[in-house]
PQR file with spaces between the fields and no chain letter, atoms N, CA, C, O and H, PARSE charges and radii, in Angstrom:
ATOM       1  N    MET     1      -6.774  -20.897   -1.126 -0.4000 1.5000
ATOM       2  CA   MET     1      -7.657  -20.559   -0.049 -0.0000 2.0000
ATOM       3  C    MET     1      -7.192  -21.182    1.265  0.5500 1.7000
ATOM       4  O    MET     1      -7.762  -20.905    2.320 -0.5500 1.4000
ATOM       5  N    LYS     2      -6.166  -22.015    1.204 -0.4000 1.5000
ATOM       6  CA   LYS     2      -5.702  -22.666    2.449 -0.0000 2.0000
ATOM       7  C    LYS     2      -5.170  -21.661    3.458  0.5500 1.7000
ATOM       8  O    LYS     2      -5.263  -21.903    4.661 -0.5500 1.4000
ATOM       9  H    LYS     2      -5.702  -22.240    0.347  0.4000 1.0000
ATOM      10  N    ASP     3      -4.625  -20.560    3.015 -0.4000 1.5000
ATOM      11  CA   ASP     3      -3.957  -19.620    3.896 -0.0000 2.0000
ATOM      12  C    ASP     3      -4.840  -18.384    4.213  0.5500 1.7000
ATOM      13  O    ASP     3      -4.361  -17.421    4.811 -0.5500 1.4000
ATOM      14  H    ASP     3      -4.550  -20.363    2.038  0.4000 1.0000
ATOM      15  N    ASP     4      -6.085  -18.419    3.823 -0.4000 1.5000
ATOM      16  CA   ASP     4      -7.009  -17.283    4.042 -0.0000 2.0000
ATOM      17  C    ASP     4      -7.418  -17.301    5.526  0.5500 1.7000
ATOM      18  O    ASP     4      -7.981  -18.289    5.998 -0.5500 1.4000
ATOM      19  H    ASP     4      -6.474  -19.201    3.337  0.4000 1.0000
ATOM      20  N    PRO     5      -7.144  -16.236    6.245 -0.5600 1.5000
ATOM      21  CA   PRO     5      -7.496  -16.220    7.693  0.2800 2.0000
ATOM      22  C    PRO     5      -8.994  -16.272    7.960  0.5500 1.7000
ATOM      23  O    PRO     5      -9.412  -16.804    8.989 -0.5500 1.4000
ATOM      24  N    ILE     6      -9.801  -15.741    7.072 -0.4000 1.5000
ATOM      25  CA   ILE     6     -11.245  -15.783    7.238 -0.0000 2.0000
ATOM      26  C    ILE     6     -11.740  -17.228    7.116  0.5500 1.7000
ATOM      27  O    ILE     6     -12.535  -17.696    7.931 -0.5500 1.4000
ATOM      28  H    ILE     6      -9.461  -15.310    6.237  0.4000 1.0000
ATOM      29  N    VAL     7     -11.257  -17.923    6.086 -0.4000 1.5000
ATOM      30  CA   VAL     7     -11.619  -19.316    5.887 -0.0000 2.0000
ATOM      31  C    VAL     7     -11.161  -20.153    7.080  0.5500 1.7000
ATOM      32  O    VAL     7     -11.887  -21.039    7.531 -0.5500 1.4000
ATOM      33  H    VAL     7     -10.610  -17.544    5.424  0.4000 1.0000
ATOM      34  N    GLU     8      -9.984  -19.885    7.582 -0.4000 1.5000
ATOM      35  CA   GLU     8      -9.507  -20.638    8.746 -0.0000 2.0000
ATOM      36  C    GLU     8     -10.403  -20.379    9.964  0.5500 1.7000
ATOM      37  O    GLU     8     -10.709  -21.297   10.725 -0.5500 1.4000
ATOM      38  H    GLU     8      -9.393  -19.166    7.215  0.4000 1.0000
ATOM      39  N    GLU     9     -10.819  -19.117   10.139 -0.4000 1.5000
ATOM      40  CA   GLU     9     -11.685  -18.809   11.253 -0.0000 2.0000
ATOM      41  C    GLU     9     -13.043  -19.550   11.158  0.5500 1.7000
ATOM      42  O    GLU     9     -13.560  -20.055   12.155 -0.5500 1.4000
ATOM      43  H    GLU     9     -10.571  -18.371    9.522  0.4000 1.0000
ATOM      44  N    ILE    10     -13.591  -19.597    9.952 -0.4000 1.5000
ATOM      45  CA   ILE    10     -14.848  -20.301    9.728 -0.0000 2.0000
ATOM      46  C    ILE    10     -14.685  -21.805   10.008  0.5500 1.7000
ATOM      47  O    ILE    10     -15.545  -22.430   10.629 -0.5500 1.4000
ATOM      48  H    ILE    10     -13.171  -19.187    9.143  0.4000 1.0000
ATOM      49  N    ARG    11     -13.558  -22.372    9.537 -0.4000 1.5000
ATOM      50  CA   ARG    11     -13.314  -23.784    9.758 -0.0000 2.0000
ATOM      51  C    ARG    11     -13.150  -24.077   11.270  0.5500 1.7000
ATOM      52  O    ARG    11     -13.616  -25.104   11.761 -0.5500 1.4000
ATOM      53  H    ARG    11     -12.859  -21.865    9.033  0.4000 1.0000
ATOM      54  N    ALA    12     -12.497  -23.178   11.978 -0.4000 1.5000
ATOM      55  CA   ALA    12     -12.307  -23.397   13.441 -0.0000 2.0000
ATOM      56  C    ALA    12     -13.675  -23.315   14.155  0.5500 1.7000
ATOM      57  O    ALA    12     -13.963  -24.108   15.051 -0.5500 1.4000
ATOM      58  H    ALA    12     -12.118  -22.343   11.579  0.4000 1.0000
ATOM      59  N    TYR    13     -14.497  -22.354   13.746 -0.4000 1.5000
ATOM      60  CA   TYR    13     -15.846  -22.243   14.342 -0.0000 2.0000
ATOM      61  C    TYR    13     -16.656  -23.490   14.037  0.5500 1.7000
ATOM      62  O    TYR    13     -17.311  -24.039   14.922 -0.5500 1.4000
ATOM      63  H    TYR    13     -14.262  -21.710   13.018  0.4000 1.0000
ATOM      64  N    ARG    14     -16.616  -23.942   12.785 -0.4000 1.5000
ATOM      65  CA   ARG    14     -17.363  -25.144   12.395 -0.0000 2.0000
ATOM      66  C    ARG    14     -16.905  -26.336   13.198  0.5500 1.7000
ATOM      67  O    ARG    14     -17.734  -27.125   13.651 -0.5500 1.4000
ATOM      68  H    ARG    14     -16.083  -23.497   12.065  0.4000 1.0000
ATOM      69  N    SER    15     -15.654  -26.485   13.380 -0.4000 1.5000
ATOM      70  CA   SER    15     -15.085  -27.622   14.135 -0.0000 2.0000
ATOM      71  C    SER    15     -15.517  -27.556   15.595  0.5500 1.7000
ATOM      72  O    SER    15     -15.902  -28.569   16.180 -0.5500 1.4000
ATOM      73  H    SER    15     -14.980  -25.845   13.011  0.4000 1.0000
ATOM      74  N    ALA    16     -15.454  -26.358   16.182 -0.4000 1.5000
ATOM      75  CA   ALA    16     -15.867  -26.189   17.592 -0.0000 2.0000
ATOM      76  C    ALA    16     -17.356  -26.441   17.759  0.5500 1.7000
ATOM      77  O    ALA    16     -17.773  -27.067   18.734 -0.5500 1.4000
ATOM      78  H    ALA    16     -15.142  -25.536   15.707  0.4000 1.0000
ATOM      79  N    HIS    17     -18.155  -25.966   16.828 -0.4000 1.5000
ATOM      80  CA   HIS    17     -19.594  -26.165   16.869 -0.0000 2.0000
ATOM      81  C    HIS    17     -19.918  -27.651   16.788  0.5500 1.7000
ATOM      82  O    HIS    17     -20.731  -28.152   17.565 -0.5500 1.4000
ATOM      83  H    HIS    17     -17.817  -25.458   16.036  0.4000 1.0000
ATOM      84  N    ALA    18     -19.299  -28.345   15.870 -0.4000 1.5000
ATOM      85  CA   ALA    18     -19.528  -29.791   15.735 -0.0000 2.0000
ATOM      86  C    ALA    18     -19.098  -30.517   17.021  0.5500 1.7000
ATOM      87  O    ALA    18     -19.799  -31.424   17.469 -0.5500 1.4000
ATOM      88  H    ALA    18     -18.639  -27.937   15.239  0.4000 1.0000
ATOM      89  N    ALA    19     -17.974  -30.140   17.614 -0.4000 1.5000
ATOM      90  CA   ALA    19     -17.514  -30.771   18.810 -0.0000 2.0000
ATOM      91  C    ALA    19     -18.466  -30.561   19.981  0.5500 1.7000
ATOM      92  O    ALA    19     -18.653  -31.454   20.808 -0.5500 1.4000
ATOM      93  H    ALA    19     -17.404  -29.403   17.250  0.4000 1.0000
ATOM      94  N    ARG    20     -19.073  -29.362   20.046 -0.4000 1.5000
ATOM      95  CA   ARG    20     -20.053  -29.100   21.128 -0.0000 2.0000
ATOM      96  C    ARG    20     -21.233  -30.068   21.056  0.5500 1.7000
ATOM      97  O    ARG    20     -21.891  -30.322   22.065 -0.5500 1.4000
ATOM      98  H    ARG    20     -18.921  -28.637   19.375  0.4000 1.0000
ATOM      99  N    HIS    21     -21.497  -30.599   19.886 -0.4000 1.5000
ATOM     100  CA   HIS    21     -22.606  -31.493   19.679 -0.0000 2.0000
ATOM     101  C    HIS    21     -22.134  -32.920   19.437  0.5500 1.7000
ATOM     102  O    HIS    21     -22.856  -33.724   18.847 -0.5500 1.4000
ATOM     103  H    HIS    21     -20.963  -30.392   19.067  0.4000 1.0000
ATOM     104  N    GLY    22     -20.945  -33.232   19.884 -0.4000 1.5000
ATOM     105  CA   GLY    22     -20.423  -34.600   19.774 -0.0000 2.0000
ATOM     106  C    GLY    22     -20.161  -35.051   18.356  0.5500 1.7000
ATOM     107  O    GLY    22     -20.142  -36.250   18.076 -0.5500 1.4000
ATOM     108  H    GLY    22     -20.359  -32.579   20.364  0.4000 1.0000
ATOM     109  N    ASN    23     -19.959  -34.109   17.463 -0.4000 1.5000
ATOM     110  CA   ASN    23     -19.767  -34.397   16.031 -0.0000 2.0000
ATOM     111  C    ASN    23     -20.861  -35.293   15.472  0.5500 1.7000
ATOM     112  O    ASN    23     -20.623  -36.095   14.568 -0.5500 1.4000
ATOM     113  H    ASN    23     -19.975  -33.135   17.690  0.4000 1.0000
ATOM     114  N    ASP    24     -22.074  -35.146   16.023 -0.4000 1.5000
ATOM     115  CA   ASP    24     -23.227  -35.921   15.637 -0.0000 2.0000
ATOM     116  C    ASP    24     -24.164  -35.010   14.795  0.5500 1.7000
ATOM     117  O    ASP    24     -24.695  -34.029   15.317 -0.5500 1.4000
ATOM     118  H    ASP    24     -22.267  -34.494   16.757  0.4000 1.0000
ATOM     119  N    ILE    25     -24.357  -35.325   13.536 -0.4000 1.5000
ATOM     120  CA   ILE    25     -25.134  -34.507   12.645 -0.0000 2.0000
ATOM     121  C    ILE    25     -26.563  -34.333   13.133  0.5500 1.7000
ATOM     122  O    ILE    25     -27.144  -33.260   12.964 -0.5500 1.4000
ATOM     123  H    ILE    25     -23.926  -36.122   13.113  0.4000 1.0000
ATOM     124  N    ASP    26     -27.159  -35.397   13.753 -0.4000 1.5000
ATOM     125  CA   ASP    26     -28.518  -35.267   14.255 -0.0000 2.0000
ATOM     126  C    ASP    26     -28.586  -34.262   15.396  0.5500 1.7000
ATOM     127  O    ASP    26     -29.547  -33.497   15.481 -0.5500 1.4000
ATOM     128  H    ASP    26     -26.688  -36.268   13.890  0.4000 1.0000
ATOM     129  N    ARG    27     -27.593  -34.246   16.271 -0.4000 1.5000
ATOM     130  CA   ARG    27     -27.579  -33.300   17.397 -0.0000 2.0000
ATOM     131  C    ARG    27     -27.311  -31.861   16.857  0.5500 1.7000
ATOM     132  O    ARG    27     -27.862  -30.890   17.374 -0.5500 1.4000
ATOM     133  H    ARG    27     -26.812  -34.867   16.202  0.4000 1.0000
ATOM     134  N    ILE    28     -26.488  -31.752   15.849 -0.4000 1.5000
ATOM     135  CA   ILE    28     -26.231  -30.412   15.250 -0.0000 2.0000
ATOM     136  C    ILE    28     -27.516  -29.888   14.639  0.5500 1.7000
ATOM     137  O    ILE    28     -27.859  -28.723   14.843 -0.5500 1.4000
ATOM     138  H    ILE    28     -26.040  -32.541   15.429  0.4000 1.0000
ATOM     139  N    PHE    29     -28.242  -30.720   13.890 -0.4000 1.5000
ATOM     140  CA   PHE    29     -29.467  -30.353   13.284 -0.0000 2.0000
ATOM     141  C    PHE    29     -30.518  -29.953   14.347  0.5500 1.7000
ATOM     142  O    PHE    29     -31.225  -28.958   14.190 -0.5500 1.4000
ATOM     143  H    PHE    29     -27.964  -31.666   13.724  0.4000 1.0000
ATOM     144  N    ALA    30     -30.598  -30.733   15.403 -0.4000 1.5000
ATOM     145  CA   ALA    30     -31.565  -30.404   16.505 -0.0000 2.0000
ATOM     146  C    ALA    30     -31.219  -29.051   17.138  0.5500 1.7000
ATOM     147  O    ALA    30     -32.113  -28.277   17.480 -0.5500 1.4000
ATOM     148  H    ALA    30     -30.023  -31.541   15.530  0.4000 1.0000
ATOM     149  N    ALA    31     -29.925  -28.773   17.290 -0.4000 1.5000
ATOM     150  CA   ALA    31     -29.500  -27.495   17.854 -0.0000 2.0000
ATOM     151  C    ALA    31     -29.906  -26.324   16.943  0.5500 1.7000
ATOM     152  O    ALA    31     -30.337  -25.270   17.410 -0.5500 1.4000
ATOM     153  H    ALA    31     -29.200  -29.402   17.012  0.4000 1.0000
ATOM     154  N    ILE    32     -29.755  -26.544   15.645 -0.4000 1.5000
ATOM     155  CA   ILE    32     -30.192  -25.491   14.684 -0.0000 2.0000
ATOM     156  C    ILE    32     -31.683  -25.272   14.784  0.5500 1.7000
ATOM     157  O    ILE    32     -32.139  -24.129   14.805 -0.5500 1.4000
ATOM     158  H    ILE    32     -29.405  -27.400   15.266  0.4000 1.0000
ATOM     159  N    LYS    33     -32.460  -26.354   14.847 -0.4000 1.5000
ATOM     160  CA   LYS    33     -33.903  -26.222   14.949 -0.0000 2.0000
ATOM     161  C    LYS    33     -34.291  -25.481   16.256  0.5500 1.7000
ATOM     162  O    LYS    33     -35.210  -24.662   16.249 -0.5500 1.4000
ATOM     163  H    LYS    33     -32.090  -27.283   14.830  0.4000 1.0000
ATOM     164  N    GLU    34     -33.599  -25.769   17.360 -0.4000 1.5000
ATOM     165  CA   GLU    34     -33.845  -25.048   18.640 -0.0000 2.0000
ATOM     166  C    GLU    34     -33.516  -23.572   18.463  0.5500 1.7000
ATOM     167  O    GLU    34     -34.242  -22.724   18.982 -0.5500 1.4000
ATOM     168  H    GLU    34     -32.853  -26.435   17.366  0.4000 1.0000
ATOM     169  N    SER    35     -32.466  -23.243   17.761 -0.4000 1.5000
ATOM     170  CA   SER    35     -32.099  -21.828   17.561 -0.0000 2.0000
ATOM     171  C    SER    35     -33.164  -21.157   16.736  0.5500 1.7000
ATOM     172  O    SER    35     -33.504  -20.003   16.997 -0.5500 1.4000
ATOM     173  H    SER    35     -31.876  -23.932   17.339  0.4000 1.0000
ATOM     174  N    GLU    36     -33.716  -21.860   15.722 -0.4000 1.5000
ATOM     175  CA   GLU    36     -34.783  -21.288   14.898 -0.0000 2.0000
ATOM     176  C    GLU    36     -35.986  -20.966   15.774  0.5500 1.7000
ATOM     177  O    GLU    36     -36.606  -19.918   15.591 -0.5500 1.4000
ATOM     178  H    GLU    36     -33.440  -22.797   15.510  0.4000 1.0000
ATOM     179  N    LYS    37     -36.333  -21.830   16.718 -0.4000 1.5000
ATOM     180  CA   LYS    37     -37.436  -21.537   17.614 -0.0000 2.0000
ATOM     181  C    LYS    37     -37.122  -20.282   18.455  0.5500 1.7000
ATOM     182  O    LYS    37     -37.983  -19.424   18.649 -0.5500 1.4000
ATOM     183  H    LYS    37     -35.829  -22.680   16.867  0.4000 1.0000
ATOM     184  N    LYS    38     -35.907  -20.196   18.937 -0.4000 1.5000
ATOM     185  CA   LYS    38     -35.499  -19.064   19.778 -0.0000 2.0000
ATOM     186  C    LYS    38     -35.550  -17.757   19.000  0.5500 1.7000
ATOM     187  O    LYS    38     -36.033  -16.755   19.527 -0.5500 1.4000
ATOM     188  H    LYS    38     -35.208  -20.894   18.779  0.4000 1.0000
ATOM     189  N    PHE    39     -35.066  -17.737   17.760 -0.4000 1.5000
ATOM     190  CA   PHE    39     -35.032  -16.510   16.976 -0.0000 2.0000
ATOM     191  C    PHE    39     -36.349  -16.280   16.193  0.5500 1.7000
ATOM     192  O    PHE    39     -36.577  -15.177   15.694 -0.5500 1.4000
ATOM     193  H    PHE    39     -34.673  -18.551   17.331  0.4000 1.0000
ATOM     194  N    GLY    40     -37.194  -17.285   16.086 -0.4000 1.5000
ATOM     195  CA   GLY    40     -38.452  -17.144   15.411 -0.0000 2.0000
ATOM     196  C    GLY    40     -38.377  -17.075   13.910  0.5500 1.7000
ATOM     197  O    GLY    40     -39.305  -16.604   13.253 -0.5500 1.4000
ATOM     198  H    GLY    40     -37.009  -18.180   16.491  0.4000 1.0000
ATOM     199  N    THR    41     -37.264  -17.548   13.358 -0.4000 1.5000
ATOM     200  CA   THR    41     -37.093  -17.553   11.883 -0.0000 2.0000
ATOM     201  C    THR    41     -36.176  -18.673   11.502  0.5500 1.7000
ATOM     202  O    THR    41     -35.451  -19.214   12.336 -0.5500 1.4000
ATOM     203  H    THR    41     -36.510  -17.931   13.892  0.4000 1.0000
ATOM     204  N    ARG    42     -36.209  -19.025   10.218 -0.4000 1.5000
ATOM     205  CA   ARG    42     -35.343  -20.065    9.705 -0.0000 2.0000
ATOM     206  C    ARG    42     -33.941  -19.567    9.580  0.5500 1.7000
ATOM     207  O    ARG    42     -33.705  -18.461    9.093 -0.5500 1.4000
ATOM     208  H    ARG    42     -36.798  -18.585    9.540  0.4000 1.0000
ATOM     209  N    LEU    43     -32.983  -20.393   10.027 -0.4000 1.5000
ATOM     210  CA   LEU    43     -31.579  -19.980    9.949 -0.0000 2.0000
ATOM     211  C    LEU    43     -30.948  -20.495    8.641  0.5500 1.7000
ATOM     212  O    LEU    43     -29.993  -19.918    8.121 -0.5500 1.4000
ATOM     213  H    LEU    43     -33.175  -21.291   10.423  0.4000 1.0000
ATOM     214  N    VAL    44     -31.516  -21.600    8.130 -0.4000 1.5000
ATOM     215  CA   VAL    44     -31.018  -22.183    6.891 -0.0000 2.0000
ATOM     216  C    VAL    44     -32.173  -22.333    5.954  0.5500 1.7000
ATOM     217  O    VAL    44     -33.157  -22.988    6.295 -0.5500 1.4000
ATOM     218  H    VAL    44     -32.292  -22.069    8.552  0.4000 1.0000
ATOM     219  N    ASN    45     -32.094  -21.753    4.789 -0.4000 1.5000
ATOM     220  CA   ASN    45     -33.157  -21.825    3.820 -0.0000 2.0000
ATOM     221  C    ASN    45     -32.689  -22.615    2.607  0.5500 1.7000
ATOM     222  O    ASN    45     -31.828  -22.174    1.846 -0.5500 1.4000
ATOM     223  H    ASN    45     -31.294  -21.221    4.512  0.4000 1.0000
ATOM     224  N    ARG    46     -33.275  -23.780    2.450 -0.4000 1.5000
ATOM     225  CA   ARG    46     -32.916  -24.627    1.305 -0.0000 2.0000
ATOM     226  C    ARG    46     -34.013  -24.654    0.281  0.5500 1.7000
ATOM     227  O    ARG    46     -34.018  -25.530   -0.584 -0.5500 1.4000
ATOM     228  H    ARG    46     -33.974  -24.138    3.068  0.4000 1.0000
ATOM     229  N    ASP    47     -34.972  -23.700    0.344 -0.4000 1.5000
ATOM     230  CA   ASP    47     -36.048  -23.652   -0.604 -0.0000 2.0000
ATOM     231  C    ASP    47     -35.603  -23.185   -1.996  0.5500 1.7000
ATOM     232  O    ASP    47     -36.227  -23.532   -2.999 -0.5500 1.4000
ATOM     233  H    ASP    47     -34.968  -22.989    1.047  0.4000 1.0000
ATOM     234  N    THR    48     -34.563  -22.426   -2.049 -0.4000 1.5000
ATOM     235  CA   THR    48     -34.073  -21.921   -3.312 -0.0000 2.0000
ATOM     236  C    THR    48     -32.770  -22.556   -3.681  0.5500 1.7000
ATOM     237  O    THR    48     -31.973  -22.909   -2.813 -0.5500 1.4000
ATOM     238  H    THR    48     -34.057  -22.143   -1.235  0.4000 1.0000
ATOM     239  N    ALA    49     -32.550  -22.704   -4.942 -0.4000 1.5000
ATOM     240  CA   ALA    49     -31.312  -23.316   -5.437 -0.0000 2.0000
ATOM     241  C    ALA    49     -30.177  -22.298   -5.239  0.5500 1.7000
ATOM     242  O    ALA    49     -30.396  -21.094   -5.372 -0.5500 1.4000
ATOM     243  H    ALA    49     -33.198  -22.417   -5.648  0.4000 1.0000
ATOM     244  N    PRO    50     -28.967  -22.780   -4.922 -0.5600 1.5000
ATOM     245  CA   PRO    50     -27.858  -21.835   -4.774  0.2800 2.0000
ATOM     246  C    PRO    50     -27.531  -21.193   -6.127  0.5500 1.7000
ATOM     247  O    PRO    50     -27.734  -21.774   -7.192 -0.5500 1.4000
ATOM     248  N    MET    51     -27.014  -19.962   -6.026 -0.4000 1.5000
ATOM     249  CA   MET    51     -26.647  -19.264   -7.262 -0.0000 2.0000
ATOM     250  C    MET    51     -25.365  -19.952   -7.822  0.5500 1.7000
ATOM     251  O    MET    51     -24.452  -20.319   -7.083 -0.5500 1.4000
ATOM     252  H    MET    51     -26.849  -19.489   -5.160  0.4000 1.0000
ATOM     253  N    ARG    52     -25.356  -20.091   -9.066 -0.4000 1.5000
ATOM     254  CA   ARG    52     -24.182  -20.627   -9.723 -0.0000 2.0000
ATOM     255  C    ARG    52     -23.512  -19.564  -10.554  0.5500 1.7000
ATOM     256  O    ARG    52     -24.163  -18.803  -11.268 -0.5500 1.4000
ATOM     257  H    ARG    52     -26.098  -19.793   -9.666  0.4000 1.0000
ATOM     258  N    THR    53     -22.205  -19.524  -10.451 -0.4000 1.5000
ATOM     259  CA   THR    53     -21.479  -18.562  -11.268 -0.0000 2.0000
ATOM     260  C    THR    53     -21.203  -19.207  -12.623  0.5500 1.7000
ATOM     261  O    THR    53     -20.884  -20.393  -12.699 -0.5500 1.4000
ATOM     262  H    THR    53     -21.675  -20.143   -9.870  0.4000 1.0000
ATOM     263  N    PRO    54     -21.324  -18.439  -13.665 -0.5600 1.5000
ATOM     264  CA   PRO    54     -21.047  -18.990  -14.992  0.2800 2.0000
ATOM     265  C    PRO    54     -19.568  -19.428  -15.094  0.5500 1.7000
ATOM     266  O    PRO    54     -18.667  -18.767  -14.578 -0.5500 1.4000
ATOM     267  N    THR    55     -19.364  -20.543  -15.765 -0.4000 1.5000
ATOM     268  CA   THR    55     -17.992  -20.977  -15.968 -0.0000 2.0000
ATOM     269  C    THR    55     -17.456  -20.349  -17.239  0.5500 1.7000
ATOM     270  O    THR    55     -18.183  -20.151  -18.213 -0.5500 1.4000
ATOM     271  H    THR    55     -20.096  -21.080  -16.184  0.4000 1.0000
ATOM     272  N    ARG    56     -16.196  -20.047  -17.209 -0.4000 1.5000
ATOM     273  CA   ARG    56     -15.541  -19.452  -18.375 -0.0000 2.0000
ATOM     274  C    ARG    56     -15.130  -20.547  -19.328  0.5500 1.7000
ATOM     275  O    ARG    56     -14.555  -21.559  -18.929 -0.5500 1.4000
ATOM     276  H    ARG    56     -15.606  -20.208  -16.418  0.4000 1.0000
ATOM     277  N    ARG    57     -15.423  -20.336  -20.560 -0.4000 1.5000
ATOM     278  CA   ARG    57     -14.965  -21.275  -21.592 -0.0000 2.0000
ATOM     279  C    ARG    57     -13.608  -20.879  -22.085  0.5500 1.7000
ATOM     280  O    ARG    57     -13.297  -19.704  -22.281 -0.5500 1.4000
ATOM     281  H    ARG    57     -15.889  -19.513  -20.884  0.4000 1.0000
ATOM     282  N    ARG    58     -12.837  -21.863  -22.273 -0.4000 1.5000
ATOM     283  CA   ARG    58     -11.497  -21.600  -22.862 -0.0000 2.0000
ATOM     284  C    ARG    58     -11.675  -21.445  -24.373  0.5500 1.7000
ATOM     285  O    ARG    58     -12.409  -22.189  -25.023 -0.5500 1.4000
ATOM     286  H    ARG    58     -13.090  -22.817  -22.114  0.4000 1.0000
ATOM     287  N    GLU    59     -11.000  -20.485  -24.873 -0.4000 1.5000
ATOM     288  CA   GLU    59     -11.064  -20.278  -26.319 -0.0000 2.0000
ATOM     289  C    GLU    59     -10.125  -21.293  -26.993  0.5500 1.7000
ATOM     290  O    GLU    59      -8.971  -21.461  -26.596 -0.5500 1.4000
ATOM     291  H    GLU    59     -10.404  -19.881  -24.344  0.4000 1.0000
ATOM     292  N    THR    60     -10.653  -21.951  -28.007 -0.4000 1.5000
ATOM     293  CA   THR    60      -9.811  -22.880  -28.759 -0.0000 2.0000
ATOM     294  C    THR    60      -9.413  -22.240  -30.074  0.5500 1.7000
ATOM     295  O    THR    60     -10.213  -21.562  -30.718 -0.5500 1.4000
ATOM     296  H    THR    60     -11.590  -21.815  -28.329  0.4000 1.0000
ATOM     297  N    LYS    61      -8.195  -22.458  -30.456 -0.4000 1.5000
ATOM     298  CA   LYS    61      -7.690  -21.804  -31.697 -0.0000 2.0000
ATOM     299  C    LYS    61      -7.527  -22.818  -32.774  0.5500 1.7000
ATOM     300  O    LYS    61      -7.118  -22.478  -33.884 -0.5500 1.4000
ATOM     301  H    LYS    61      -7.545  -23.009  -29.933  0.4000 1.0000
């Protein structure tokens, strides 16, 4: 996944977003909360557990 252009774009955006807020997690969180007020909805929902993909078992012989 290191060479995936979509992953690289997301990483670049994440880095720029963090830099805009001084790489301070509290400022990033406050900015997200302000955006939620602006849009009138939650942008991050942590009420539900993330989906997990089943792991494949190796067959033993």
